[in-house]
N, C-alpha and C positions, 0 to 999 in steps of 0.2 A: 671279151673281145666287143661285146654288144656296148658294154660302159666305155669302152674308149672311142669307140666310132659316133655314140650321144654325146660325148665330149666335145669331139672335134668337130662334129657338124655344128655344135650351141652356137646362137649367137654370139656369146660372149667371148667364146674362143674365137669364132671368126673376127671378132673386132679387134682384139687384144693382137690376134695375129697379124692382121692388114696394119696396125697404128705401127705396131714393133719394126714390119717390112718396112715401109716407109719411113720410120726414124732411121732405121739402118743405112738406107739409102744415102738419106741427108747427111747424115753424120760421115758416111763414107766418101762422099763427095767432096765436103767440105775439109776433110781433114787430106785427101787426095791432094785437091788445089793447095793446102798450105805446104805439104811436102813439097809439093813442085814449086812453090814460090815462098820464098820467107819473107816477102812485102802482105801476102792474104794471112798468114799466120800473125804477123803483126799487128794487121788490122782485126783481126780477130780478138787479139788479147786486148788492146785496146779497146774494142765495142763493149768486151766484159767490165773493165773497169768503168764505162762510163755506164753501162747497165747497171753496176754494183752501187754507183753514186746515186744515179737514179731512186734503187730499190731502197736505199738508207734516208732517203728526206721523203719517203711517203711516208704519210700519215698510217702507219698500218701496226701492228703488232711485231715488236723486239723480236720476238723469238723467232715470228716467221720471216723478218729480214735477214737474221742470224745465217739460216737454213739456207736460203737462196743463195746468199753472200759466198758460204763456203763452197758449195756445190760449185757455182759458178766461175769461183777462184779457181778451184781445185781441178777441173774437169772444163777450160773455157769452152771449147767448140758444143760439146755436150751438154753441158750448164746452159749457156744460152739460147739451143734450140729446143731443152725441156721447159726453161722460164717462157720465153714466149709461145710455146704452144698451148703451155699448160698452167702457168703462172700469174696470168691474170685472168680474170672471170669477162669474157666475151658474153657469154648469157647475161651478165649485169649489165652493160653500155647495151645491147639491144634491148633490152628489157624497160630500163629508166625511164627513155622516155615514156612509153605507153603507161608504166606504173603511174609515172606523174601526172600522166593526162585523169586517169582513172579516179585518183585522189581529189583534183580537183572537181570531178563528175559529182563523186560522195558526198563532198563538204557541208552541202546547205542539210544532207538528211544525218549526219552521223555526227552527231552530239553529244555531251555529257549533260546529263541531269544536274543542276545547280543543286537541289534539295538531296543527292546521295553524294555529291562532293562534301556540301554542309553539315550532315551529318557524319561522314568520316572525319572529318577535320575534327567535329565536335568530342569524337570516340576516343581520337589518339591522332596527335599531329605528326608523330613518325611515320607512322602508316601511312597516313593520306600524304606525305612526301613522295613514300616509295611509288605509292599509286600515281602520283603527281606524276612523276617522271616517266612511269608506262604512256599515261595517255601524253603527255608534251612529246614523247622520242619514239613512241611506237605508233602513237594515234590512237589508241585505244582506250574509252572511258571505261569507269568504274560503275556497276550498276548494280541497284539493289533488287527487290521484288524477281528475288530468282531463286532456287532451292539447289542445293546440288550434294549429291549422293556419290560416294567414293567408292572405289571398286580395289578390292586387296588382290585379283587376279581376273586376268583376260576371261575365266572359262565364265563366271557370272556376268560381268559384264556385256560378251555375247548374249548370252539369254534375253537381257533387259532390251540390247538393241534390237532383236527379232522381233519382237513384241511391239516396239514402239514403231519397228518399220510396215508393220503390218498395219498399222494404228492409220498412216498417213494418209491425208483426202487432198494435198494440192500440190507439194514438192519434196524433194528429195537430195540433197547435195551429198555428196561424200569424195573425200579430199586426202589418197593414201600413200605412204611411198612406197610400200610392197602388197600385191594381191596375188596369192598365190591358188591354183586350183585345186579345192579338195571341199572337207564338210562345211567349214565355216562360209568360205567364197560362195559357192555352190548352193548352197543353201539362204544366202541374202541375194545373190542373183535369182533366186528362183520368187523371191519376194518381188524384185525389182521389175521383173518383167509380168506381173500381175500386176502389180500397182502402173504401170504402164498402160497397158489394156484396159485400166482405169479411168486413163485420162491423167495420170499426176504426173508432173515434171519432174523425171532424173536425171540427174548430171551426176559425172563422175570424172576426177581428174585422177590420174596415175602416174607415179615416177617411172620412166620408163629405164632409164638405171637401176632404179630399185627393183624392177621387175626382170629384168634383162634375162636370168635365170628361172624367173616363174611363168612367164607370161608367152607366147608365141610372137612374133614380129606384128606389129599394125593390131594389136587386141582390138584398139579401140574401133575398127570396123566391125569388126564382128560383134560388137554392142550395139553400134551404131542399126546395124541389119535387126537389133530385136527392138528402135525404140527409144533406146537411152542414149543420150547425149555424152559424149565421152571422148578425153582430148587425155595427150599423152605428155606430160612435162619434158621439156627437152631430151628431144626423140635422140636414141644412143646411133650414130652414124659412123663405120669402119674408114675415118678420115681424120687428115693430120690436125684439122680444124676444130675437131671434138673437145671439148669442153667439159671436163668431167666432175668439177670443184663445183658449182653451186646444182644442189639436187632439192627437190619440193620433198622434205622431210616430214611434214606436217601429220597430223591422220584426225580427220574432223568429219562428221557426222552430224547433219543437219537436216531436221522433220519439222514442216509446216512451219519453220520461223520461232517455234516456241521448243523445241527440246535439242538438244544438242549432247555430242559427245566428244570427248576430246582423251587424250593418254598416251601411252608407250603402243597399243594395241592396234600390230597391222592385220590386215583379214588374209591371215593363213592359219593351217590347224597347229602348228606350234605353239603358237600365241595362246590358245586355251585347252594344250596338252592334250590335242587329239593325237599329236603325232611327237614322238619323242627326240627330240635330236640332241641336247646338252642335261639331261637329267629333266628334273622338274624347272618350266618354263614359269618363272613369275614376271607378271608384269603388272601395270594398274592402269587406272583411267578415273573418270570423272562424267557423271551426267548430269547436266545443268539444265533446270526448265526455268522459264520466264526472260524476264529482260536481256539477260545478261548472252543469251546465245544469238543476242544481235551481232556482237561483236566475233563471233564463228560465221556467222551468215556475211559478212561483210567480209571476213578475212575469204572466204572463198568466191566469192563475186569478182573481187579483186583479182586474183589469178586467174578467174577461168574471162575475165575480161580480157587481161593481158594478152591468156595464149589466143583465144578465139577471136581477138579484136573485136569484140562487141560491144555495146552497154552494157551496165549492170543492169539498170532499171530498180535501183535500189528501194524506192517507197513499197514495192510491191510485196517484198519480203519480209516487211517489220515482224516483229513478233507480237504485236497486238493485231495483225490484219485479219488472220485466222484464228486468236486465240481474244476475243473481245472483253471478256472477262480480268478482271485484276486478279496480278499471281500472287502466290504466298513470298515472303520475304525472309530469307537467311543470311543473317550476317551481309557481307558484301564481296562481289563475285569481278572480276575484271578479266577475261581472255585475253589474249593478246598475241600479237605474230612478231617473229624478229625475222628479218631479210637483208641480204647482201648488198642489196641494190641501195641503202641509205648510209653507209659508213657507220651505223652505229651499232654498238655489240649489245642490242636491249639482252639478249637472253643471259650473258655475262653479268649485266651490269643492276638486274634484277637479284640474280644471285649472290651477289657482293654485299648489294642492299640489306638482304636479309643478314648475311653472316655480319656485317658490320655492326648489325642494328641489335642481335642479340644478347639478349643479359641471360638466359640461365641456359638454353642448348640448341643446338641445331643438327637435325639428323638429316641425313642424306642419302639417298639411295641412287645409282648410277651403274649403266651395265661399263662404263669407259674409265679410266679417272685419267685423263692425260692433261694436266691444265699449264698455265701459263705463270710467271711470276708472282701477277698480280692476285691470283685465284690462291695461289700457294700461301702468300704474303697475307691474305684475309684470315686465310683456312688457320695458320699460325698462329697471327696474333689473338684472333677470338678464344684459340685454347689457352694460350699461355692468360689472357687477362679472365680467366673463370669459367668461360662457357665451354657446356657439356659439349664436343663436335664428334660425331661421330657420322662414320661414312660404310656404306653397303656396298660391296662388288661381286662380282659372281665366284662360286665355288667353282664350277666348271665353266671355264670361257667358249666362246663360239668364233674367236679367234686369236690363236696360241703368242703370235707375237705382239698381237695389239695386247693381249693379259701381259704379259712379259713388261712390256711397257708401264702400264698401268701399276706393276708391281714397283717398277722403278722410284717413284713417288712414294713408295710407303715409309721410307726409313725416316726421311727427312720429316714427315708428317706425324710420326710417332716420336719422334725426338721433342716436338715440342707440346705432345700430352694429346694427339688427335686420335683417336681410336677408331681402329679399322675391321670389318668385321668382313669375313666371306659365306657368301651362300651357299651351304654346303649341298643341299636336295640338287643346287642346279646352277642354270644359269638367271642371272635378275636383268632384265631390260625395263624396267621402273624407273624414272625419271622424277626421283619427289625430292621436296623440301619442306622440313615441317621445325617451327620455331617458338617455341614460348608458350606452346597451346592458344597462340591466338594466327598463327596466320601460316599458310601451306602454296606449296606451287606444285603440279601436278601437269605435266604435259610431255614434250617428246623431245625436250634439250637434254642432253647427255653433256656430261664433263669432259668435253676435247673440243679439239679446234675446229672441224669439222661444225661441230652443231652450231660453235658459238661462234665462229666468224664467218663458214661459207654455205651454209643451208640456210633452207625456210622453212623456220620453225614454228612451235606455235605453244602454249600452256594458258593454264586458268590459275589467276591469282585468286585467294580467298582468303579473306579476312573474319574472322569471328564467326565461322560459318560452321556448320554439323560436322561437315567434311573436314574440318582439321584436327577434330580430335578423332576421327575415323582412319585419320593418315596416322597419327602419332601412335596411336594402337596395334594397326597394320606393323608400323616401325619395330615397336616395344616387342611384339610375338616376332616377328623374321630374325631380332638379335637372338630369340633364344636356339634358333637352328642354324645360327651359322659361328663358324671356327673366328675366334677373336687372333688377330696378328699380333707378333710381340715384337720389341726391338731385337729381340735373342735372334729370332727366327730369320730377320730378314741380314743380320749378319754374319748370318750361316751361310748365304748365297756362295757358290763357286765362283771363281774366277771369269770363267767361261761367260756364265749368267750377267756377271756385271760389266763385262767389257761389253757383249749386246745389248746391254739396258742401255749404255752410255753411248751407242751408236745410234742407237734408237732415239733416243732422247735426242738428240743433236738434228733429227729429221723428223722429230714427232709433227710441227707446224704442217710436215706436206703430206704425212700420213693420211 
């Protein structure tokens, strides 16, 4: 009974219930008006057709168009209402102007080193072209004078994060999708409180939807009373103009401008296996020291400036402001962000560039495999031309319907020669690409529609860094504890599973 009361009184339940009640009321009102007057129903049908034509002509993913078109034409009243409420990004419209103003503000300070670009071009023109795409379309330059350390599990990463936080003397920036009170967050919070007392500038951004079941409402106010500057991204409100599509899925920690972390690890106990939810939780991350941290700093300050409507004061937070000595160099590093505000699917295009230019192998780890035709074509074509393409997905899923959808893509990939492995010890939350012993990406970007099209994301592009070999070694070791999926396994699925997967595939872009 206590569990039931806790669920009913939770912020998520109240929000969902309130939105559903408002949806039912609007739907009933329009349906009643349609039943009362044939002219109104004809008008709704005409509006549905016009809306479908408008969607079809938008420059968005074809799969996204198809899903909304089917829903609107199949159930005109309901489909139109849902699309008007959830089909577009009002957050993006609201934030675009502020975001563009911030980009103009920082343009004089955030530029690429000509020496770094020349060195990369001399090393490998193809890699330089991939890097140039990130610079030109996402706005984040490539760097040398940076070292990278890869973590195969969040447990190890947490230890170093705490040690680096304790060394902070000037500022700490954190931006996370999920924060959950427990051993991990409480230990970090203790350090943050102590650092505030020492005069360190501590700022935190958390995604309100990501924390809707893990933090109390207006948690940012509690942190503000402790001296921590805190802001919630896109606060969840139980009203019909709620927009859940665009979330801040990034994981960023920056310390004094010269040390930074990113990857899949959120600030919750399951990410360090202190709490067991779906077997062993395998997540990964990367620690950067040097000039490359500048990109993560700028990324955080862009978001902070937009949310709080303040200036970035960017020059005060550069990598050399509090570290005048020259940094060590370990290959090329290019942290980058992806945003739904610019109409450019940077996260997916970076992945596609890696797959399309691979010569020997591409190893991929992703918790969700919900891909569009472009990604499917690239993976299958790479395998057909002789590239060793392997994908690791969870053995124990966190969302059963999403995992059923993930498995629906197996057969086509396996038929093309792609090898698929399920991580048997538990759930794999890592988002890794590694290719040809030269290039790797470690970050927050899943192979699903939400990460690739709707969320604010980030990752680190690494070329000829020591971390690349570390990623490959980890992936190779992980294969040994996985179950390899065969084509015969997929063909043995029952009719009910296949039918459910077909329905889920149809609406995958909306999930």
